[in-house]
C-alpha positions as CSV (number, residue, x, y, z in Angstrom):
1,M,12.1,-9.4,-3.8
2,V,12.1,-5.7,-2.8
3,D,15.9,-5.6,-2.7
4,N,16.0,-5.8,-6.4
5,D,13.3,-3.3,-7.2
6,L,15.6,-0.5,-8.1
7,N,17.2,-2.5,-10.9
8,I,14.3,-4.3,-12.5
9,N,14.8,-5.7,-16.0
10,R,11.6,-4.3,-17.6
11,D,12.3,-6.2,-20.8
12,R,11.5,-9.4,-19.1
13,L,8.1,-8.3,-17.8
14,P,4.8,-8.6,-19.5
15,M,3.0,-5.4,-20.6
16,Y,2.3,-3.3,-17.5
17,E,-1.4,-3.2,-16.6
18,G,-1.3,-0.8,-13.6
19,K,-0.7,-3.7,-11.1
20,D,2.2,-5.0,-9.2
21,P,3.7,-7.6,-11.6
22,F,5.6,-9.3,-8.8
23,L,2.5,-10.2,-6.7
24,R,2.4,-14.0,-6.4
25,E,-1.1,-15.3,-6.4
26,E,0.0,-18.7,-5.0
27,P,2.7,-19.6,-2.4
28,C,6.1,-20.7,-3.6
29,C,9.3,-21.8,-1.9
30,L,11.0,-18.9,-0.2
31,H,14.4,-20.3,-0.8
32,C,14.4,-21.2,-4.5
33,F,11.2,-19.4,-5.4
34,K,9.9,-22.5,-7.3
35,T,6.5,-24.0,-7.1
36,P,6.9,-27.8,-7.1
37,D,4.3,-30.3,-8.1
38,T,4.3,-31.7,-4.6
39,K,2.7,-30.0,-1.7
40,L,4.8,-27.2,-0.2
41,V,6.0,-27.5,3.4
42,K,4.7,-24.6,5.6
43,C,6.7,-23.2,8.5
44,S,4.8,-24.6,11.5
45,R,5.7,-21.6,13.7
46,C,4.8,-18.5,11.8
47,Q,2.5,-20.1,9.1
48,I,3.6,-17.5,6.5
49,A,6.6,-19.3,4.9
50,W,6.6,-22.2,2.4
51,Y,9.3,-24.5,1.1
52,C,9.9,-27.2,-1.4
53,N,11.2,-29.5,1.2
54,E,13.1,-29.6,4.5
55,T,16.4,-28.9,2.8
56,C,15.2,-25.6,1.4
57,Q,13.7,-24.7,4.7
58,K,16.9,-25.4,6.6
59,E,19.1,-23.4,4.1
60,H,16.7,-20.5,4.3
61,F,16.3,-20.4,8.1
62,P,19.1,-17.9,8.8
63,K,17.2,-15.3,6.7
64,H,13.8,-16.4,8.0
65,R,14.7,-16.6,11.7
66,D,13.9,-13.0,12.8
67,F,10.6,-12.8,10.8
68,C,9.5,-16.1,12.1
69,K,10.3,-15.2,15.7
70,H,8.6,-11.8,15.7
71,V,5.5,-12.9,13.7
72,S,4.9,-16.0,15.8
73,E,5.4,-14.2,19.1
74,C,3.1,-11.3,18.1
75,H,0.4,-13.8,16.9
76,I,0.5,-15.8,20.1
77,K,0.3,-12.6,22.1
78,V,-2.7,-11.3,20.1
79,Q,-4.5,-14.6,20.5
80,L,-4.0,-14.8,24.2
81,M,-5.2,-11.2,24.7
82,K,-8.2,-11.9,22.5
83,E,-9.1,-15.0,24.6
84,Y,-8.7,-13.0,27.8
85,L,-10.9,-10.2,26.6
86,R,-13.6,-12.6,25.4
87,S,-13.6,-14.4,28.7
88,E,-14.6,-11.3,30.7
89,P,-17.9,-12.3,32.4
90,Q,-19.5,-8.9,32.5
91,E,-19.4,-8.2,28.7
92,S,-17.9,-9.1,25.4
93,V,-16.1,-6.0,24.3
94,F,-15.8,-7.3,20.7
95,E,-19.5,-6.9,20.4
96,T,-20.4,-4.1,22.9
97,D,-17.5,-1.6,22.4
98,I,-16.5,-1.8,18.7
99,G,-14.5,1.3,17.7
100,N,-13.7,2.3,21.3
101,F,-10.7,0.0,22.0
102,W,-8.4,3.0,22.4
103,G,-10.8,4.4,24.9
104,R,-10.5,1.5,27.4
105,E,-7.4,0.7,29.5
106,D,-8.0,-3.0,29.3
107,T,-8.0,-3.1,25.5
108,I,-5.1,-0.7,24.7
109,P,-2.4,-3.5,25.0
110,F,-4.5,-5.5,22.5
111,M,-4.5,-2.6,20.1
112,Q,-0.7,-2.1,20.4
113,S,-0.1,-5.8,19.8
114,T,-2.4,-6.0,16.7
115,F,-0.6,-3.0,15.2
116,M,2.8,-4.8,15.7
117,L,1.4,-8.0,14.2
118,A,0.1,-6.3,11.1
119,S,3.5,-4.5,10.7
120,W,5.5,-7.7,10.9
121,Y,3.1,-9.4,8.5
122,F,3.6,-6.6,6.1
123,V,7.4,-6.6,6.3
124,A,7.4,-10.4,5.9
125,A,5.0,-10.2,2.9
126,H,7.4,-8.1,1.0
127,E,10.1,-10.6,1.4
128,S,8.0,-13.1,-0.6
129,D,5.3,-11.0,-2.4
130,I,2.8,-13.8,-1.7
131,R,-0.8,-12.7,-1.7
132,E,-1.8,-14.8,1.3
133,V,0.7,-13.1,3.6
134,L,-0.3,-9.6,2.4
135,E,-4.0,-10.6,3.0
136,K,-3.1,-11.5,6.5
137,A,-1.4,-8.2,7.1
138,L,-4.3,-6.2,5.7
139,F,-6.9,-8.2,7.6
140,V,-5.1,-7.6,11.0
141,L,-4.6,-3.9,10.2
142,L,-8.3,-3.3,9.1
143,E,-9.5,-5.1,12.2
144,H,-7.2,-2.9,14.3
145,L,-8.8,0.2,12.7
146,R,-12.3,-1.2,13.0
147,L,-11.9,-1.8,16.8
148,G,-10.2,1.6,17.5
149,V,-11.5,4.5,15.5
150,L,-9.3,7.0,17.3
151,D,-6.3,5.4,15.6
152,E,-3.7,6.2,18.2
153,R,-1.0,4.4,16.2
154,E,-1.9,6.1,12.9
155,A,-2.5,2.8,11.2
156,R,-4.7,4.6,8.7
157,W,-1.6,6.0,7.1
158,R,-0.3,2.5,6.3
159,A,-3.5,0.9,5.1
160,P,-3.4,2.4,1.5
161,F,0.0,0.8,0.9
162,F,-1.3,-2.5,2.1
163,L,-4.2,-2.2,-0.4
164,L,-2.0,-1.0,-3.2
165,S,0.3,-4.1,-2.7
166,L,-2.8,-6.2,-3.3
167,N,-3.7,-4.1,-6.4
168,R,-6.8,-2.8,-4.8
169,D,-6.4,0.7,-6.1
170,D,-10.1,1.7,-5.9
171,D,-10.3,0.6,-2.3
172,A,-7.1,2.5,-1.5
173,Y,-8.5,5.7,-3.1
174,S,-11.9,5.4,-1.3
175,F,-10.2,4.6,2.0
176,I,-8.1,7.8,1.7
177,R,-11.1,9.9,0.7
178,Y,-13.1,8.6,3.7
179,W,-10.3,9.5,6.2
180,V,-9.6,12.9,4.7
181,R,-13.3,13.8,5.1
182,F,-13.5,12.0,8.5
183,K,-10.4,13.8,9.9
184,E,-12.3,16.3,12.0
185,L,-13.8,13.5,14.0
186,L,-10.3,12.6,15.3
187,D,-9.9,16.1,16.6
188,L,-12.9,16.0,18.9
189,D,-12.6,15.9,22.7
190,Q,-13.3,12.4,24.1
191,D,-16.5,13.6,25.8
192,D,-17.9,14.7,22.4
193,F,-16.8,11.6,20.5
194,Q,-19.3,9.2,19.1
195,I,-18.6,5.9,17.3
196,P,-20.0,6.1,13.7
197,D,-22.7,3.6,12.7
198,N,-20.5,1.9,10.1
199,Y,-18.3,0.8,13.0
200,L,-21.1,-0.1,15.4
201,N,-22.9,-2.2,12.8
202,S,-19.8,-4.1,11.7
203,K,-18.4,-7.5,12.4
204,E,-14.9,-9.1,12.2
205,G,-13.6,-9.0,8.6
206,D,-16.0,-6.4,7.3
207,W,-14.9,-3.7,4.9
208,I,-16.5,-0.7,6.7
209,Y,-15.5,2.0,4.2
210,P,-17.4,3.2,1.1
211,R,-16.6,1.5,-2.2
212,E,-16.8,3.0,-5.7
213,T,-15.7,1.2,-8.8
214,D,-13.2,3.1,-10.9
215,C,-13.0,6.0,-8.3
216,R,-9.2,6.0,-8.8
217,Y,-9.7,7.8,-12.1
218,L,-11.4,10.7,-10.5
219,D,-9.7,14.1,-10.2
220,V,-8.3,14.1,-6.6
221,F,-8.2,17.9,-6.6
222,Q,-11.9,18.1,-7.2
223,D,-13.1,14.9,-5.5
224,I,-11.1,14.7,-2.3
225,W,-10.1,18.3,-1.6
226,S,-9.8,21.7,-3.3
227,N,-6.3,22.8,-4.1
228,E,-6.0,25.2,-1.3
229,N,-6.3,22.6,1.5
230,A,-4.5,19.7,-0.2
231,Q,-1.4,20.3,1.9
232,E,-3.5,19.6,5.1
233,T,-3.6,16.0,4.0
234,E,-1.2,13.5,5.6
235,L,2.0,12.9,3.6
236,A,1.3,9.1,3.5
237,F,-2.0,9.7,1.8
238,L,-0.5,12.1,-0.7
239,V,2.2,9.6,-1.6
240,A,-0.4,6.8,-2.0
241,L,-2.5,8.9,-4.2
242,L,0.6,9.7,-6.3
243,I,1.2,6.0,-6.8
244,I,-2.4,5.4,-7.8
245,K,-2.1,8.1,-10.5
246,L,1.3,6.9,-11.6
247,R,-0.1,3.5,-12.2
248,I,-2.8,4.8,-14.4
249,V,-0.4,6.8,-16.5
250,A,2.1,4.0,-16.7
251,A,-0.5,1.5,-17.8
252,H,-1.8,3.8,-20.5
253,D,1.7,4.5,-21.8
254,A,2.6,0.8,-21.8
255,A,-0.5,-0.1,-23.7
256,K,0.1,2.6,-26.3
257,F,3.8,1.7,-26.7
258,S,2.9,-2.0,-27.2
259,I,0.4,-1.1,-29.9
260,E,2.9,1.1,-31.7
261,L,5.6,-1.6,-31.4
262,A,3.3,-4.3,-32.8
263,L,2.1,-2.2,-35.7
264,G,5.5,-0.5,-36.4
265,G,6.9,-3.6,-38.0
266,V,3.8,-4.2,-40.2
267,A,4.0,-2.8,-43.7
268,G,1.0,-1.2,-45.4
269,Q,-1.1,1.9,-45.0
270,R,-4.2,0.0,-44.1
271,I,-2.6,-1.3,-40.9
272,Q,-1.7,2.2,-39.8
273,E,-5.3,3.3,-40.5
274,V,-6.7,0.9,-38.0
275,Q,-4.3,1.8,-35.2
276,P,-6.8,4.4,-33.7
277,A,-9.5,1.7,-33.6
278,I,-7.1,-0.8,-32.0
279,E,-6.1,1.8,-29.4
280,E,-9.7,2.4,-28.6
281,M,-10.3,-1.3,-27.9
282,V,-7.1,-1.7,-25.8
283,I,-6.7,1.6,-24.1
284,R,-9.3,3.0,-21.7
285,Q,-10.8,6.0,-23.4
286,D,-12.5,7.7,-20.4
287,A,-9.4,7.8,-18.3
288,D,-8.4,11.3,-19.4
289,V,-4.7,10.3,-19.3
290,E,-3.4,13.9,-19.8
291,G,-5.6,14.9,-16.9
292,Q,-4.1,12.0,-14.8
293,R,-0.6,13.1,-15.8
294,E,-1.4,16.6,-14.7
295,Q,-2.6,15.3,-11.3
296,V,0.7,13.4,-11.0
297,H,2.6,16.7,-11.4
298,R,0.3,18.6,-9.0
299,L,0.6,15.8,-6.4
300,M,4.4,15.9,-6.6
301,D,4.3,19.7,-6.2
302,V,2.0,19.4,-3.1
303,I,4.2,16.8,-1.6
304,H,7.3,18.8,-2.2
305,D,5.8,21.9,-0.7
306,K,4.7,20.0,2.3
307,N,8.0,18.2,2.9
308,P,10.8,18.4,0.3
309,S,12.5,15.4,1.9
310,V,9.9,13.0,0.6
311,L,10.5,13.2,-3.1
312,L,14.2,13.4,-2.6
313,A,14.1,10.2,-0.6
314,L,12.0,8.5,-3.3
315,L,14.6,9.5,-5.8
316,N,17.6,8.5,-3.7
317,P,16.3,6.2,-0.9
318,R,19.6,4.8,0.3
319,P,20.5,7.5,2.9
320,V,17.1,7.1,4.6
321,M,17.0,3.3,4.3
322,E,20.4,3.0,5.9
323,E,19.4,4.9,9.0
324,S,19.6,2.4,11.8
325,K,17.0,4.4,13.8
326,P,14.9,7.2,12.3
327,K,15.4,10.6,13.9
328,S,12.5,12.2,15.6
329,G,10.2,14.6,13.7
330,V,9.9,15.0,10.0
331,P,12.7,12.5,9.0
332,S,10.9,9.7,10.8
333,D,7.8,10.4,8.7
334,V,9.9,10.1,5.5
335,H,11.5,6.9,6.7
336,R,8.1,5.3,7.6
337,I,6.5,6.3,4.3
338,L,9.5,5.1,2.3
339,M,9.5,1.7,4.1
340,D,5.7,1.3,3.4
341,C,5.6,2.5,-0.2
342,K,8.9,1.3,-1.7
343,A,7.5,-2.1,-2.9
344,V,4.8,-0.5,-4.9
345,Y,6.4,2.8,-6.0
346,Y,9.6,1.4,-7.6
347,R,7.6,-1.2,-9.5
348,V,5.7,1.4,-11.5
349,P,7.5,1.8,-14.9
350,G,8.8,5.3,-15.5
351,A,8.0,6.5,-11.9
352,V,11.6,7.4,-11.1
353,E,12.2,9.1,-14.4
354,L,9.1,11.1,-14.1
355,L,10.1,12.2,-10.6
356,K,13.5,13.2,-11.8
357,E,11.9,15.3,-14.5
358,R,9.4,17.0,-12.1
359,L,12.0,17.7,-9.4
360,G,14.2,19.3,-12.1
361,S,11.3,21.5,-13.1
362,I,10.5,22.5,-9.5
363,Q,14.2,23.3,-8.8
364,S,14.5,25.3,-12.0
365,S,11.4,27.4,-11.1
366,V,12.9,28.1,-7.7
367,I,16.2,29.3,-9.2
368,A,14.4,31.4,-11.8
């Protein structure tokens, strides 16, 4: 559960591998969090909650009520709008106008509803950490982006956190890189705008962005942008990139610590002599961990220069989280980013400690 993320007992977790250790691959009971031998009972209304039996379902319902209501209402609304748009006799907009749904009056309500549905799925998913619910959230959000390239609701800022929640770090990185390079298209006047081919040639459920294995290990300051224009990138993208790099560093440090711990209790010089060989087999050698660590520091510096409230909120989220309604302007950006990233950021071992250290260094340099 996200509520407990700030006080995770790391001693009870397996070695960190750069992934969310709390992601549940299979559904479980949302009340007792057990997976019984018998088939789970699924909530017939929202279809994203499972229970051991009717007793667990009844006892959990007060907590589930709001999620269930919003998800089911949004889902029904989206389905009805989709049926209506598909029934138009003159054309099927889902085939003829892919990417232009923000440019038509009759499809704007559909886009607003799909954004809300994805948002509620995502919130509900982090109450359970069940893969199937996160997959639903990501599917709806990516479809929303595929149908409306102009992205009036800025859904692109949320997608990397959806991907990171599913441990799809390479896809999150390549998605950000695509949109950073693609940004100028969004600034064009409507008369000059043209839907890109990767949208026009796509169908429902397609991943329309470039893919590159292990791209998360690349140097963001050389691959995505030069240092002088890094601050032009949206805050949400910067925070997502920071989490990607933090995961790489944390996974390396965890592997190295585990090896040292295992060999530390073994007597004999020969065991110590093979430690480098064991590290070479277990720890990725081409990751340039010190380079990754330096990117973490630089990303923190860029984020802090762009908006000092972000790192402070990550260090002490309670004041922002307790706001009943985010204020307009910059604070609302911080609130939204914190709500989207909290489940993945606080689950990276050492992330908070590293942030404290870096903020101390930044503040010391300012005083000096």
